[in-house]
C-alpha positions as a Python dict, from the first residue, in 0.01 Angstrom:
ca = {
    (1, 'X'): (0, 0, 0),
    (2, 'X'): (-138, 325, 136),
    (3, 'X'): (-395, 403, 400),
    (4, 'X'): (-463, 672, 658),
    (5, 'X'): (-487, 597, 1028),
    (6, 'X'): (-812, 784, 1080),
    (7, 'X'): (-973, 564, 814),
    (8, 'X'): (-844, 234, 951),
    (9, 'X'): (-1095, -31, 1051),
    (10, 'X'): (-835, -154, 1299),
    (11, 'X'): (-756, 177, 1470),
    (12, 'X'): (-1004, 192, 1696),
    (13, 'X'): (1234, -1271, 4182),
    (14, 'X'): (1267, -1177, 4527),
    (15, 'X'): (1120, -855, 4639),
    (16, 'X'): (1385, -611, 4754),
    (17, 'X'): (1249, -345, 4988),
    (18, 'X'): (1430, -16, 4935),
    (19, 'X'): (1402, 317, 5106),
    (20, 'X'): (1316, 597, 4869),
    (21, 'X'): (1613, 811, 4779),
    (22, 'X'): (1418, 1133, 4833),
    (23, 'X'): (1066, 1257, 4912),
    (24, 'X'): (809, 1241, 4639),
    (25, 'X'): (930, 914, 4491),
    (26, 'X'): (593, 746, 4495),
    (27, 'X'): (458, 453, 4302),
    (28, 'X'): (112, 388, 4163),
    (29, 'X'): (103, 83, 4390),
    (30, 'X'): (152, 280, 4712),
    (31, 'X'): (-217, 370, 4734),
    (32, 'X'): (-321, 2, 4725),
    (33, 'X'): (-249, -203, 5040),
    (34, 'X'): (-75, -519, 4935),
    (35, 'X'): (-316, -745, 5120),
    (36, 'X'): (-588, -611, 4887),
    (37, 'X'): (-401, -667, 4563),
    (38, 'X'): (-508, -1026, 4518),
    (39, 'X'): (-868, -932, 4593),
    (40, 'X'): (-860, -648, 4342),
    (41, 'X'): (-708, -864, 4072),
    (42, 'X'): (-914, -1175, 4133),
    (43, 'X'): (-1162, -1064, 3870),
    (44, 'X'): (-902, -1002, 3602),
    (45, 'X'): (-836, -1362, 3504),
    (46, 'X'): (-996, -1702, 3500),
    (47, 'X'): (-927, -1925, 3800),
    (48, 'X'): (-982, -2295, 3736),
    (49, 'X'): (-1137, -2520, 3993),
    (50, 'X'): (-947, -2831, 4099),
    (51, 'X'): (-1161, -3065, 3889),
    (52, 'X'): (-1093, -2878, 3566),
    (53, 'X'): (-722, -2852, 3644),
    (54, 'X'): (-703, -3226, 3700),
    (55, 'X'): (-901, -3298, 3385),
    (56, 'X'): (-668, -3089, 3173),
    (57, 'X'): (-373, -3295, 3288),
    (58, 'X'): (-528, -3629, 3192),
    (59, 'X'): (-740, -3546, 2887),
    (60, 'X'): (-624, -3704, 2562),
    (61, 'X'): (-485, -3467, 2303),
    (62, 'X'): (-797, -3468, 2089),
    (63, 'X'): (-1011, -3364, 2384),
    (64, 'X'): (-779, -3074, 2462),
    (65, 'X'): (-788, -2970, 2097),
    (66, 'X'): (-1167, -2977, 2104),
    (67, 'X'): (-1186, -2771, 2421),
    (68, 'X'): (-947, -2514, 2277),
    (69, 'X'): (-1149, -2485, 1958),
    (70, 'X'): (-1476, -2447, 2146),
    (71, 'X'): (-1328, -2177, 2365),
    (72, 'X'): (-1182, -1984, 2074),
    (73, 'X'): (-1497, -2000, 1865),
    (74, 'X'): (-1710, -1902, 2162),
    (75, 'X'): (-1512, -1592, 2254),
    (76, 'X'): (-1420, -1477, 1904),
    (77, 'X'): (-1732, -1563, 1705),
    (78, 'X'): (-1782, -1194, 1618),
    (79, 'X'): (-1415, -1097, 1583),
    (80, 'X'): (-1397, -846, 1295),
    (81, 'X'): (-1083, -982, 1127),
    (82, 'X'): (-981, -1326, 1007),
    (83, 'X'): (-771, -1573, 1207),
    (84, 'X'): (-710, -1929, 1092),
    (85, 'X'): (-616, -2200, 1345),
    (86, 'X'): (-444, -2532, 1286),
    (87, 'X'): (-344, -2789, 1546),
    (88, 'X'): (-146, -3108, 1588),
    (89, 'X'): (-456, -3325, 1538),
    (90, 'X'): (-504, -3198, 1183),
    (91, 'X'): (-811, -2983, 1236),
    (92, 'X'): (-828, -2638, 1076),
    (93, 'X'): (-1086, -2371, 1151),
    (94, 'X'): (-1134, -2001, 1089),
    (95, 'X'): (-1288, -1725, 1299),
    (96, 'X'): (-1379, -1366, 1224),
    (97, 'X'): (-1602, -1169, 992),
    (98, 'X'): (-1334, -1110, 731),
    (99, 'X'): (-1326, -732, 748),
    (100, 'X'): (-1022, -563, 590),
    (101, 'X'): (-738, -461, 819),
    (102, 'X'): (-469, -206, 742),
    (103, 'X'): (-191, -453, 829),
    (104, 'X'): (-282, -692, 549),
    (105, 'X'): (-456, -1029, 549),
    (106, 'X'): (-527, -1286, 814),
    (107, 'X'): (-333, -1412, 1114),
    (108, 'X'): (-244, -1784, 1104),
    (109, 'X'): (-206, -1967, 1437),
    (110, 'X'): (-63, -2320, 1460),
    (111, 'X'): (-69, -2523, 1783),
    (112, 'X'): (203, -2786, 1768),
    (113, 'X'): (111, -2982, 2082),
    (114, 'X'): (-141, -3020, 2362),
    (115, 'X'): (61, -2804, 2603),
    (116, 'X'): (9, -2505, 2378),
    (117, 'X'): (-365, -2565, 2360),
    (118, 'X'): (-391, -2606, 2737),
    (119, 'X'): (-302, -2238, 2766),
    (120, 'X'): (-617, -2157, 2570),
    (121, 'X'): (-838, -2375, 2787),
    (122, 'X'): (-689, -2222, 3100),
    (123, 'X'): (-737, -1869, 2964),
    (124, 'X'): (-363, -1821, 3021),
    (125, 'X'): (-272, -1548, 2773),
    (126, 'X'): (81, -1506, 2909),
    (127, 'X'): (127, -1882, 2874),
    (128, 'X'): (18, -1855, 2511),
    (129, 'X'): (279, -1591, 2440),
    (130, 'X'): (543, -1794, 2624),
    (131, 'X'): (449, -2091, 2404),
    (132, 'X'): (500, -1880, 2093),
    (133, 'X'): (846, -1772, 2211),
    (134, 'X'): (935, -2140, 2279),
    (135, 'X'): (806, -2249, 1938),
    (136, 'X'): (509, -2456, 2061),
    (137, 'X'): (286, -2211, 1874),
    (138, 'X'): (353, -2042, 1542),
    (139, 'X'): (207, -1705, 1446),
    (140, 'X'): (227, -1608, 1081),
    (141, 'X'): (76, -1335, 871),
    (142, 'X'): (-81, -1026, 1025),
    (143, 'X'): (67, -1005, 1376),
    (144, 'X'): (-74, -655, 1409),
    (145, 'X'): (-396, -835, 1511),
    (146, 'X'): (-242, -950, 1841),
    (147, 'X'): (-355, -648, 2040),
    (148, 'X'): (-705, -671, 1890),
    (149, 'X'): (-722, -1029, 2015),
    (150, 'X'): (-622, -914, 2363),
    (151, 'X'): (-887, -643, 2380),
    (152, 'X'): (-1166, -838, 2210),
    (153, 'X'): (-1119, -1140, 2432),
    (154, 'X'): (-1061, -923, 2742),
    (155, 'X'): (-751, -1128, 2805),
    (156, 'X'): (-585, -1043, 3134),
    (157, 'X'): (-345, -1196, 3380),
    (158, 'X'): (-477, -1400, 3667),
    (159, 'X'): (-396, -1257, 4008),
    (160, 'X'): (-150, -1543, 4059),
    (161, 'X'): (47, -1409, 3762),
    (162, 'X'): (-5, -1039, 3827),
    (163, 'X'): (82, -1021, 4196),
    (164, 'X'): (444, -1146, 4165),
    (165, 'X'): (505, -904, 3879),
    (166, 'X'): (368, -611, 4076),
    (167, 'X'): (578, -696, 4380),
    (168, 'X'): (893, -757, 4178),
    (169, 'X'): (897, -415, 4016),
    (170, 'X'): (763, -185, 4287),
    (171, 'X'): (1105, -91, 4432),
    (172, 'X'): (1316, 211, 4349),
    (173, 'X'): (1550, 164, 4052),
    (174, 'X'): (1906, 244, 4156),
    (175, 'X'): (2203, 312, 3930),
    (176, 'X'): (2315, -51, 3917),
    (177, 'X'): (1976, -186, 3817),
    (178, 'X'): (1932, 94, 3563),
    (179, 'X'): (2261, -3, 3398),
    (180, 'X'): (2176, -375, 3392),
    (181, 'X'): (1832, -311, 3246),
    (182, 'X'): (1954, -85, 2968),
    (183, 'X'): (2252, -302, 2872),
    (184, 'X'): (2034, -614, 2856),
    (185, 'X'): (1862, -475, 2549),
    (186, 'X'): (2082, -211, 2387),
    (187, 'X'): (2403, -415, 2407),
    (188, 'X'): (2276, -703, 2195),
    (189, 'X'): (2468, -745, 1866),
    (190, 'X'): (2470, -408, 1691),
    (191, 'X'): (2414, -585, 1360),
    (192, 'X'): (2068, -690, 1480),
    (193, 'X'): (1967, -335, 1568),
    (194, 'X'): (2100, -210, 1236),
    (195, 'X'): (1849, -430, 1057),
    (196, 'X'): (1544, -236, 1167),
    (197, 'X'): (1651, 101, 1307),
    (198, 'X'): (1692, 401, 1080),
    (199, 'X'): (2025, 405, 899),
    (200, 'X'): (2106, 772, 961),
    (201, 'X'): (2102, 798, 1342),
    (202, 'X'): (2005, 448, 1472),
    (203, 'X'): (1747, 624, 1685),
    (204, 'X'): (1548, 391, 1912),
    (205, 'X'): (1257, 625, 1979),
    (206, 'X'): (963, 783, 1801),
    (207, 'X'): (1027, 974, 1481),
    (208, 'X'): (824, 1273, 1361),
    (209, 'X'): (682, 1214, 1014),
    (210, 'X'): (554, 1463, 763),
    (211, 'X'): (226, 1269, 747),
    (212, 'X'): (194, 1028, 1041),
    (213, 'X'): (-152, 912, 932),
    (214, 'X'): (-38, 773, 597),
    (215, 'X'): (95, 419, 618),
    (216, 'X'): (289, 315, 311),
    (217, 'X'): (470, -3, 411),
    (218, 'X'): (688, -12, 100),
    (219, 'X'): (795, 347, 164),
    (220, 'X'): (873, 275, 529),
    (221, 'X'): (1096, -18, 432),
    (222, 'X'): (1285, 202, 185),
    (223, 'X'): (1610, 328, 342),
    (224, 'X'): (1666, 701, 321),
    (225, 'X'): (1948, 941, 407),
    (226, 'X'): (1773, 1177, 649),
    (227, 'X'): (1721, 1550, 597),
    (228, 'X'): (1761, 1539, 218),
    (229, 'X'): (1501, 1266, 153),
    (230, 'X'): (1218, 1358, -85),
    (231, 'X'): (987, 1093, 66),
    (232, 'X'): (848, 1038, 417),
    (233, 'X'): (1128, 809, 529),
    (234, 'X'): (1204, 674, 875),
    (235, 'X'): (1545, 840, 850),
    (236, 'X'): (1398, 1183, 781),
    (237, 'X'): (1143, 1137, 1060),
    (238, 'X'): (1423, 1081, 1308),
    (239, 'X'): (1611, 1387, 1179),
    (240, 'X'): (1293, 1595, 1212),
    (241, 'X'): (1249, 1486, 1575),
    (242, 'X'): (1602, 1590, 1669),
    (243, 'X'): (1573, 1921, 1483),
    (244, 'X'): (1243, 1995, 1657),
    (245, 'X'): (1419, 1981, 1994),
    (246, 'X'): (1715, 2191, 1879),
    (247, 'X'): (1485, 2454, 1729),
    (248, 'X'): (1273, 2465, 2046),
    (249, 'X'): (1581, 2537, 2257),
    (250, 'X'): (1712, 2816, 2029),
    (251, 'X'): (2042, 2850, 2217),
    (252, 'X'): (2255, 3158, 2231),
    (253, 'X'): (2602, 3131, 2085),
    (254, 'X'): (2820, 2894, 2287),
    (255, 'X'): (2553, 2755, 2520),
    (256, 'X'): (2566, 2395, 2640),
    (257, 'X'): (2330, 2099, 2602),
    (258, 'X'): (2295, 1777, 2804),
    (259, 'X'): (2111, 1488, 2641),
    (260, 'X'): (2002, 1232, 2903),
    (261, 'X'): (1984, 882, 2757),
    (262, 'X'): (2142, 998, 2433),
    (263, 'X'): (2142, 672, 2241),
    (264, 'X'): (2386, 690, 1952),
    (265, 'X'): (2413, 1069, 1967),
    (266, 'X'): (2164, 1167, 1699),
    (267, 'X'): (2033, 1459, 1904),
    (268, 'X'): (2387, 1583, 1962),
    (269, 'X'): (2472, 1563, 1592),
    (270, 'X'): (2162, 1746, 1471),
    (271, 'X'): (2199, 2007, 1745),
    (272, 'X'): (2556, 2083, 1636),
    (273, 'X'): (2452, 2102, 1271),
    (274, 'X'): (2158, 2337, 1322),
    (275, 'X'): (2220, 2559, 1626),
    (276, 'X'): (2521, 2749, 1770),
    (277, 'X'): (2582, 2524, 2070),
    (278, 'X'): (2926, 2556, 2222),
    (279, 'X'): (2927, 2202, 2360),
    (280, 'X'): (2687, 1908, 2368),
    (281, 'X'): (2712, 1616, 2613),
    (282, 'X'): (2533, 1282, 2602),
    (283, 'X'): (2509, 1001, 2858),
    (284, 'X'): (2407, 639, 2794),
    (285, 'X'): (2456, 307, 2975),
    (286, 'X'): (2515, 126, 2645),
    (287, 'X'): (2871, 56, 2528),
    (288, 'X'): (2730, -22, 2181),
    (289, 'X'): (2583, 323, 2158),
    (290, 'X'): (2899, 499, 2273),
    (291, 'X'): (3113, 309, 2023),
    (292, 'X'): (2883, 367, 1727),
    (293, 'X'): (2793, 720, 1834),
    (294, 'X'): (3156, 829, 1836),
    (295, 'X'): (3166, 747, 1466),
    (296, 'X'): (2844, 939, 1407),
    (297, 'X'): (2990, 1251, 1570),
    (298, 'X'): (3342, 1218, 1429),
    (299, 'X'): (3291, 1494, 1170),
    (300, 'X'): (3250, 1754, 1445),
    (301, 'X'): (3540, 1902, 1646),
    (302, 'X'): (3608, 1686, 1948),
    (303, 'X'): (3605, 1980, 2189),
    (304, 'X'): (3240, 2046, 2105),
    (305, 'X'): (3095, 1711, 2210),
    (306, 'X'): (3119, 1433, 2470),
    (307, 'X'): (2957, 1091, 2452),
    (308, 'X'): (2981, 923, 2792),
    (309, 'X'): (2903, 569, 2907),
    (310, 'X'): (2747, 561, 3252),
    (311, 'X'): (2475, 721, 3459),
    (312, 'X'): (2392, 1085, 3389),
    (313, 'X'): (2367, 1138, 3766),
    (314, 'X'): (2747, 1103, 3782),
    (315, 'X'): (2777, 1437, 3600),
    (316, 'X'): (2756, 1729, 3844),
    (317, 'X'): (2788, 2004, 3584),
    (318, 'X'): (2507, 2254, 3526),
    (319, 'X'): (2399, 2298, 3164),
    (320, 'X'): (2216, 2571, 2979),
    (321, 'X'): (1963, 2329, 2829),
    (322, 'X'): (1863, 1961, 2856),
    (323, 'X'): (1687, 1710, 2633),
    (324, 'X'): (1567, 1358, 2708),
    (325, 'X'): (1406, 1138, 2443),
    (326, 'X'): (1260, 808, 2562),
    (327, 'X'): (1494, 755, 2856),
    (328, 'X'): (1225, 823, 3116),
    (329, 'X'): (1075, 478, 3059),
    (330, 'X'): (1378, 339, 3243),
    (331, 'X'): (1345, 532, 3574),
    (332, 'X'): (1116, 271, 3735),
    (333, 'X'): (778, 309, 3909),
    (334, 'X'): (916, 537, 4182),
    (335, 'X'): (1160, 729, 3968),
    (336, 'X'): (966, 1002, 3786),
    (337, 'X'): (973, 1277, 4049),
    (338, 'X'): (1337, 1210, 4152),
    (339, 'X'): (1430, 1218, 3783),
    (340, 'X'): (1264, 1555, 3720),
    (341, 'X'): (1427, 1699, 4033),
    (342, 'X'): (1767, 1576, 3917),
    (343, 'X'): (1717, 1738, 3578),
    (344, 'X'): (1621, 2066, 3747),
    (345, 'X'): (1945, 2058, 3949),
    (346, 'X'): (2144, 2022, 3626),
    (347, 'X'): (1983, 2304, 3425),
    (348, 'X'): (2019, 2679, 3463),
    (349, 'X'): (1716, 2890, 3545),
    (350, 'X'): (1560, 2997, 3217),
    (351, 'X'): (1702, 2696, 3035),
    (352, 'X'): (1481, 2491, 2809),
    (353, 'X'): (1409, 2123, 2866),
    (354, 'X'): (1256, 1876, 2619),
    (355, 'X'): (1078, 1591, 2802),
    (356, 'X'): (987, 1315, 2553),
    (357, 'X'): (840, 995, 2695),
    (358, 'X'): (628, 689, 2632),
    (359, 'X'): (318, 701, 2848),
    (360, 'X'): (29, 478, 2941),
    (361, 'X'): (-337, 567, 2933),
    (362, 'X'): (-509, 576, 3271),
    (363, 'X'): (-636, 227, 3352),
    (364, 'X'): (-797, 35, 3635),
    (365, 'X'): (-537, -236, 3570),
    (366, 'X'): (-203, -162, 3743),
    (367, 'X'): (96, -131, 3513),
    (368, 'X'): (252, -465, 3605),
    (369, 'X'): (-77, -651, 3585),
    (370, 'X'): (-115, -577, 3213),
    (371, 'X'): (-28, -884, 3008),
    (372, 'X'): (142, -695, 2727),
    (373, 'X'): (358, -492, 2960),
    (374, 'X'): (450, -796, 3170),
    (375, 'X'): (548, -985, 2854),
    (376, 'X'): (765, -697, 2734),
    (377, 'X'): (935, -667, 3073),
    (378, 'X'): (1006, -1037, 3072),
    (379, 'X'): (1150, -1061, 2723),
    (380, 'X'): (1230, -717, 2583),
    (381, 'X'): (1256, -419, 2822),
    (382, 'X'): (1333, -527, 3182),
    (383, 'X'): (1260, -256, 3434),
    (384, 'X'): (1066, -15, 3213),
    (385, 'X'): (765, 177, 3344),
    (386, 'X'): (517, 404, 3171),
    (387, 'X'): (331, 675, 3363),
    (388, 'X'): (11, 851, 3251),
    (389, 'X'): (62, 1197, 3103),
    (390, 'X'): (-105, 1360, 3403),
    (391, 'X'): (172, 1232, 3631),
    (392, 'X'): (438, 1368, 3399),
    (393, 'X'): (279, 1712, 3391),
    (394, 'X'): (241, 1717, 3770),
    (395, 'X'): (602, 1608, 3826),
    (396, 'X'): (729, 1876, 3587),
    (397, 'X'): (519, 2170, 3704),
    (398, 'X'): (569, 2100, 4076),
    (399, 'X'): (946, 2065, 4055),
    (400, 'X'): (1084, 2377, 3897),
    (401, 'X'): (957, 2391, 3540),
    (402, 'X'): (680, 2567, 3356),
    (403, 'X'): (508, 2387, 3071),
    (404, 'X'): (532, 2572, 2740),
    (405, 'X'): (369, 2313, 2518),
    (406, 'X'): (264, 1951, 2481),
    (407, 'X'): (240, 1738, 2169),
    (408, 'X'): (94, 1389, 2130),
    (409, 'X'): (304, 1183, 1889),
    (410, 'X'): (117, 852, 1918),
    (411, 'X'): (38, 832, 1546),
    (412, 'X'): (404, 907, 1473),
    (413, 'X'): (515, 621, 1699),
    (414, 'X'): (267, 384, 1539),
    (415, 'X'): (425, 462, 1204),
    (416, 'X'): (777, 435, 1351),
    (417, 'X'): (711, 88, 1492),
    (418, 'X'): (549, -26, 1167),
    (419, 'X'): (874, 70, 993),
    (420, 'X'): (1081, -119, 1250),
    (421, 'X'): (860, -428, 1233),
    (422, 'X'): (847, -441, 853),
    (423, 'X'): (1222, -389, 817),
    (424, 'X'): (1287, -662, 1071),
    (425, 'X'): (1049, -907, 903),
    (426, 'X'): (1201, -837, 561),
    (427, 'X'): (1535, -969, 694),
    (428, 'X'): (1406, -1239, 928),
    (429, 'X'): (1680, -1493, 858),
    (430, 'X'): (1955, -1242, 939),
    (431, 'X'): (1779, -1129, 1254),
    (432, 'X'): (1740, -1485, 1380),
    (433, 'X'): (2107, -1554, 1309),
    (434, 'X'): (2208, -1262, 1534),
    (435, 'X'): (1966, -1298, 1826),
    (436, 'X'): (1819, -1649, 1805),
    (437, 'X'): (1465, -1763, 1738),
    (438, 'X'): (1318, -1698, 2087),
    (439, 'X'): (1437, -1337, 2099),
    (440, 'X'): (1322, -1275, 1744),
    (441, 'X'): (976, -1407, 1830),
    (442, 'X'): (958, -1191, 2141),
    (443, 'X'): (1033, -884, 1929),
    (444, 'X'): (762, -986, 1683),
    (445, 'X'): (509, -972, 1965),
    (446, 'X'): (657, -651, 2105),
    (447, 'X'): (669, -454, 1781),
    (448, 'X'): (354, -599, 1625),
    (449, 'X'): (158, -550, 1944),
    (450, 'X'): (277, -202, 2034),
    (451, 'X'): (171, -59, 1696),
    (452, 'X'): (-191, -134, 1763),
    (453, 'X'): (-151, -12, 2121),
    (454, 'X'): (-82, 335, 1983),
    (455, 'X'): (-375, 312, 1742),
    (456, 'X'): (-607, 187, 2018),
    (457, 'X'): (-490, 478, 2235),
    (458, 'X'): (-382, 257, 2525),
    (459, 'X'): (-19, 370, 2477),
    (460, 'X'): (93, 724, 2405),
    (461, 'X'): (407, 925, 2349),
    (462, 'X'): (422, 1294, 2433),
    (463, 'X'): (677, 1568, 2389),
    (464, 'X'): (652, 1820, 2671),
    (465, 'X'): (824, 2151, 2607),
    (466, 'X'): (948, 2307, 2934),
    (467, 'X'): (1143, 2597, 3079),
    (468, 'X'): (1327, 2599, 3413),
    (469, 'X'): (1187, 2855, 3659),
}
């Protein structure tokens, strides 16, 4: 199965108030007075009147099923792709124009009870996703259509859902919360991560493919070795990403490298293999990653590398060069500028810095009012935050770095997440055995949905090539 992305028809808690640790640690929410938030968000979701709310609680199941069907057919009558619905009353109906989609055939949706259908009638998209995680709804087939459904139906959170999320995450992320957030995902059973990550470096970030626009699902499921592969494998894409950073730095003999948020040490390994670094050091909050990464690096002399568990801010050494691949998503909504300043304190003048981050397109909807991002924070990545590229560039250039280059890797990350999703689905029974059905379902939504986010250009990933001034 081969296609090119440019040809795709489907591409198109309590609130803890904290003082900022240093000047410049601003949030996108700071410019919006909190008493205005509910007013601003009131138009982003449907608010039921009391009569409808009462009716939904007392309507017989068949009436709820009928209301759900009418709502779905009304909103999605011109949906380009095919979705088939079944419910507990026995009715089956299909929507969509039947256009081909790169991800395969149709999406099948099954409502198992009236509670699941009530979420449709209430226009409660987060409730629908919660119902899927619980098992009240089944989604089978082409889950890559999920994001299309969100955009086509203009499905957003109500202000009653959005406001608590915005308040919960607006504080500064300290070292303790950073550790808890990272461990909550990366320290799940390693066997589960091994199912879908590349088998050369276990890298949990965007690879760099030879041809990011060509999607060959069978090829992406095929496990490679890395550098030596003669096909466009996930393993080779991850090697290429790490080598790109090492080649950009071009160290002099014996120079040092710090990798912030180093994962399993793939960047350290490729750097040692391809450039004359004297010593490379990586920091991660994940005990899984330290344990597995030590095995990955075991072939190299121990005096040339360190893999440390903890917060990189504990390390007061100054390095010749620094890399960071994907870690910046974990700094929180007020953390970007403090993070860049910390990096500048840890790098020598003239040193090169690779800044690789997931980013969000500019939007009138605040970060924590977006249904997809709120879902992922709830079930997959607690505490993450994506900034627009403009904020990254400003933070970098105003805090001691010059920008040497910028590369958009969104198509590469779409292909990376397709590989992860397809590998995970190919071994569904094993994955469920390790993490349980609810977590597996949450990752289906996360991985299936984020692919189309890259193709729709609502999510990006950039590599920013920098030099310390």
